[in-house]
C-alpha positions in Angstrom: 85.4 49.4 112.2 84.5 48.9 108.4 85.5 45.3 106.9 87.6 45.0 104.0 85.6 43.5 100.9 86.0 39.9 100.3 87.5 41.0 96.9 90.9 41.9 97.8 93.9 43.6 96.0 95.8 40.5 96.8 93.2 38.2 95.3 93.3 40.2 91.9 97.4 40.1 92.0 97.3 36.4 92.6 94.7 35.6 90.2 97.3 36.7 87.4 100.4 35.5 89.2 99.1 31.9 88.9 98.0 32.1 85.1 100.6 30.3 83.0 99.7 32.2 79.9 101.5 35.6 79.5 99.1 38.4 80.5 97.8 40.4 77.6 96.8 44.1 77.4 92.9 43.3 77.9 94.2 41.2 81.0 95.9 44.1 82.3 93.0 46.3 81.9 90.6 44.2 83.6 93.1 44.0 86.4 93.3 47.9 86.7 89.8 48.3 86.5 89.3 45.7 89.6 91.5 47.1 91.6 89.9 50.5 90.9 86.6 49.4 92.3 88.2 48.2 95.7 87.0 50.1 98.7 89.7 52.0 100.4 90.4 50.2 103.8 92.2 52.2 106.3 92.1 51.4 109.9 94.7 53.0 111.8 94.6 56.6 111.0 97.7 57.7 112.6 99.8 57.2 116.0 99.9 60.5 118.0 102.1 61.2 120.9 100.4 62.6 124.4 101.5 63.7 127.6 100.8 60.4 128.8 101.9 58.0 125.9 101.1 57.3 122.1 97.3 56.8 121.2 96.1 55.2 118.3 93.2 56.9 116.4 91.0 54.7 113.9 88.1 55.7 111.8 85.6 53.5 113.3 82.4 54.4 111.2 82.1 56.5 107.8 79.7 58.1 105.7 77.7 59.9 108.3 75.7 63.3 107.7 76.2 66.0 110.0 76.6 63.7 113.1 75.8 65.6 116.4 75.1 62.6 119.3 75.6 59.5 120.2 75.3 56.9 122.6 76.3 53.3 123.3 74.3 49.9 124.0 75.8 47.7 126.4 77.3 45.7 123.9 79.5 48.1 122.2 77.0 49.1 119.5 76.3 52.6 118.9 72.8 54.8 118.4 74.0 58.1 116.2 72.0 61.0 115.2 72.6 63.0 112.0 70.9 66.5 111.9 69.0 66.3 108.7 66.9 63.7 110.7 68.4 60.4 110.6 69.0 58.0 113.6 71.3 55.2 112.8 72.4 52.1 114.4 76.4 51.5 114.0 77.7 47.9 114.7 80.6 46.5 116.2 82.2 46.2 113.0 81.7 50.2 112.1 79.0 49.1 109.3 76.0 51.7 109.5 72.2 50.9 109.4 69.5 52.3 107.2 67.5 55.1 108.9 65.8 53.6 111.9 62.1 54.3 111.2 59.9 56.5 113.3 61.9 59.2 114.5 60.1 62.8 114.8 60.2 64.9 111.6 62.5 67.6 112.4 63.4 71.0 111.0 66.7 71.1 109.7 67.4 74.7 109.8 70.8 76.4 110.9 72.3 74.7 114.0 68.7 72.9 114.4 67.7 69.4 113.5 67.9 66.0 115.2 70.3 66.6 118.0 70.9 64.3 121.1 70.1 60.7 121.7 70.3 58.9 124.9 69.3 55.6 126.2 67.9 55.2 129.2 70.0 53.0 132.0 67.5 50.3 132.0 67.0 50.2 128.2 67.4 46.5 128.3 64.2 46.2 129.8 62.1 49.2 128.7 63.8 50.0 125.5 63.3 53.8 126.4 65.3 56.2 123.7 65.5 59.8 124.0 65.9 62.5 121.2 66.3 66.1 121.0 65.4 67.9 117.8 63.9 71.5 116.8 60.8 72.0 115.4 59.3 75.4 113.6 55.9 76.6 115.3 53.0 77.7 113.2 54.5 81.4 114.0 57.9 80.1 112.5 59.7 80.5 115.7 62.2 77.4 116.2 62.4 75.5 119.8 64.1 72.5 121.1 61.5 69.4 122.0 62.4 66.1 123.6 60.8 62.8 122.3 60.8 59.3 124.0 60.4 56.3 122.3 60.8 52.5 122.4 63.3 51.1 120.2 62.0 47.9 118.9 63.8 44.6 119.4 65.2 44.2 115.6 66.4 48.0 116.1 64.7 48.9 112.9 62.1 51.2 114.3 61.0 53.7 117.2 57.5 52.8 118.6 55.3 54.5 121.3 56.8 58.0 120.5 55.6 60.8 122.6 56.9 64.4 123.1 57.9 64.9 126.7 58.9 68.4 126.6 58.7 71.3 124.5 60.7 74.8 125.1 58.7 77.8 125.3 58.4 80.6 124.1 59.1 79.6 120.7 61.3 82.4 119.2 64.1 80.8 117.8 65.6 81.7 114.4 67.8 79.0 113.6 70.7 78.9 116.3 71.5 78.1 120.0 69.1 75.3 120.7 71.6 73.9 123.5 70.1 70.1 123.3 72.1 67.7 125.5 69.7 65.6 127.6 71.5 63.6 130.7 70.1 61.0 133.2 70.6 62.0 136.6 71.6 59.7 139.6 67.7 60.2 140.8 66.5 59.0 137.6 65.1 62.4 136.5 66.6 63.9 133.0 68.4 67.1 132.7 68.0 69.0 129.6 70.3 71.8 128.4 68.7 74.7 126.6 70.3 77.8 124.5 68.9 81.3 124.3 67.6 80.7 121.0 69.5 83.9 119.6 67.2 85.9 122.5 69.8 86.5 124.9 67.9 88.6 127.5 65.3 85.7 128.0 68.1 83.5 129.5 67.2 86.1 132.7 63.3 85.7 132.5 61.8 82.8 134.8 58.6 82.7 132.5 60.3 80.6 129.7 62.9 78.0 129.0 65.0 79.9 126.9 69.0 79.6 127.9 67.9 77.3 130.8 68.7 73.8 132.2 65.4 72.1 132.9 64.8 68.9 135.0 62.2 66.6 134.4 61.0 63.0 135.1 61.3 60.6 132.1 57.4 60.7 131.6 57.6 64.6 131.2 56.5 65.2 134.6 57.8 68.0 137.0 59.9 66.6 140.0 58.6 67.8 143.1 62.0 69.2 144.6 62.5 71.3 141.6 63.5 74.8 142.8 60.7 77.1 141.3 57.7 74.3 141.7 55.9 76.6 144.3 57.1 80.1 142.3 54.0 81.3 140.3 56.3 83.4 138.2 58.6 80.9 137.1 58.3 77.8 135.0 58.5 74.5 137.4 61.1 72.9 134.8 63.7 75.3 135.3 66.9 73.9 137.3 69.1 76.7 136.7 69.3 79.8 134.3 71.3 82.6 132.6 72.9 80.4 129.9 73.8 81.1 126.5 74.1 77.7 124.5 75.0 74.5 126.6 76.2 71.8 124.2 78.1 69.5 126.6 77.0 68.0 129.8 77.8 65.1 131.9 77.3 63.6 135.5 80.2 63.7 137.8 81.1 59.9 138.5 81.5 60.4 142.3 79.6 63.7 143.4 76.5 62.9 141.3 76.6 66.6 140.4 75.7 68.0 136.7 78.7 69.7 135.0 77.9 71.7 131.5 79.9 73.5 129.3 78.6 76.4 126.9 79.5 78.8 124.2 80.4 82.1 125.0 80.3 85.0 122.1 83.7 86.0 120.8 85.7 84.4 123.6 84.2 83.3 127.0 83.5 79.7 126.5 82.2 78.5 130.3 82.5 75.3 132.4 79.9 75.4 135.1 78.0 73.0 137.8 74.7 74.3 137.7 73.2 74.2 141.0 69.4 74.5 141.8 68.1 78.3 141.3 71.4 79.6 140.6 71.9 82.2 137.9 75.0 82.0 135.5 74.7 85.3 134.2 74.1 85.8 130.4 74.2 88.2 129.1 74.5 90.5 132.1 78.0 89.2 132.5 80.6 87.6 130.1 84.3 86.6 129.7 83.9 87.1 126.2 82.9 90.3 124.0 80.4 90.7 121.1 81.5 89.7 117.6 81.9 93.2 116.8 84.3 93.5 119.4 82.3 95.8 121.7 81.6 94.6 125.1 78.6 92.4 125.9 76.0 94.6 128.1 78.2 96.7 130.3 81.5 94.7 129.9 81.3 92.9 133.4 83.0 89.8 134.1 81.2 89.2 137.3 78.2 90.4 139.4 76.6 90.0 142.6 74.2 86.8 142.6 75.8 85.5 139.6 77.9 82.1 139.8 81.3 82.5 138.2 82.5 79.7 136.1 84.9 77.3 136.9 87.1 77.9 133.9 86.6 79.9 130.7 88.4 79.6 127.1 89.5 83.1 125.1 89.9 82.3 122.2 86.9 80.0 122.2 87.2 76.2 121.8 83.4 76.2 120.8 82.7 73.1 123.0 80.5 70.3 121.6 79.7 67.4 123.9 81.5 66.2 127.1 82.2 63.2 129.2 84.0 62.4 132.4 86.8 59.3 131.8 86.2 56.9 134.6 87.6 53.6 132.9 91.1 51.6 133.1 92.1 51.6 129.6 93.8 55.1 130.0 94.8 54.7 133.6 96.4 58.6 133.6 93.1 59.8 132.3 90.8 58.4 134.9 88.8 61.2 136.7 89.5 63.5 133.4 86.8 65.5 131.5 87.1 65.1 127.8 85.4 68.0 125.7 84.8 68.2 122.2 86.2 70.9 120.3 84.6 72.4 117.2 86.6 75.5 116.9 89.6 74.1 118.7 89.7 71.1 116.4 90.6 68.6 119.1 89.4 67.0 122.1 90.2 69.0 125.3 91.2 66.8 128.0 90.9 68.6 131.8 92.7 67.3 134.7 90.7 67.7 137.9 91.3 68.5 141.4 87.6 68.6 143.0 85.9 71.3 141.1 89.1 72.9 140.3 90.8 72.5 136.8 94.5 71.7 137.1 95.7 71.4 133.7 94.5 71.2 129.9 95.9 69.2 127.2 94.4 69.1 123.3 94.1 65.5 121.7 93.6 65.2 117.9 95.0 68.6 116.6 97.2 67.0 114.1 93.9 66.2 112.6 92.2 69.4 113.2 88.6 68.6 112.5 85.5 69.7 114.2 84.7 67.2 117.3 81.0 67.5 117.9 80.5 65.2 120.6 82.7 62.6 122.7 82.0 59.6 124.7 83.6 56.6 126.3 82.5 52.8 125.1 82.2 49.8 126.9 85.7 48.7 125.8 87.3 51.9 127.8 88.1 53.2 124.2 87.1 57.2 123.7 85.2 57.7 120.8 84.5 60.7 119.1 81.9 62.4 116.6 84.1 64.0 113.8 81.6 66.6 112.1 83.9 67.4 109.5 84.3 64.2 107.9 81.2 62.7 109.0 82.7 59.8 110.7 83.2 58.3 114.2 86.9 57.8 115.3 88.2 55.6 118.0 90.9 56.7 120.3 93.0 53.7 122.2 96.5 53.4 123.8 99.4 52.3 121.6 100.7 49.3 122.0 
């Protein structure tokens, strides 16, 4: 949260109020000038009603350029990415740092740039930070990569940088890069990858396009990956037939990976990707082409394709997502919170096992594009407001 300046409007007013001599026009002009230079400090944006009582929404940090992903340090500070290529540290007071040195050079084109950020669960001992980003190959094809680095103890630089994964084939033109990265309970990494705008490659197991991949924290291949022994498939692949997954989290009780992906015109999908499973894109879809024509043969279901848990038409255009498992919002415990870009909201789902029981849309009064959502160590919900370049903090109203 931004601290107010030490020179407040009250200080200016009190200065003139204590003067014994009459205030002349020059003094008034100076006062007006000083007041105009003061920062506009607004803590609570608004109080909003929800199905489970009122919430307070605060602007926790501002002045971010196209923020895409963020993750919390144990003490409540935040690492946040900006698509043009900057990684910043946001303090507990909401103040943002200068760009952290040593981040990879990115190609900031279309939907690409510096995307997700993840701290290793043992960050305090190993200092590992993972970043996903996009690059352009020599033949001008775009693709997603994952880099691992160590954050210096002064939090000013990433060191020992190494690329641990690069998507192949490198055929993108500026869209559908996926790019969420998640640590699984077994310590391996899941990385979600979009179809790069080349939809039929999502069914081709010879590449990573339109896939979820599973790798070790060093970029190796887990021995129990489903296609390790298949000579015609990439050994990193976990699941396939995905269009563009930009939200992912691990269920806190089952340990399963849940994802949410963009459909075309309609048909956003919530899935639980299982090993070696096909999720159908572009053979099936619950949406249609942007032209209004059917996708492929217009099928929504097909033998051998796992159906989604839930779909959205019209789309919510999902960003990041997180399971809420804290006590600050008791009624939300076990719920799934999804950032909605087109929805202009946080989409809150109540679950019964692996079924969705109900949905509520939070922050629609603001209506901005919510790129990512996470839960802080304080139990509050934090959201990346892409429209206004800020981090919002959501807490119960007292």
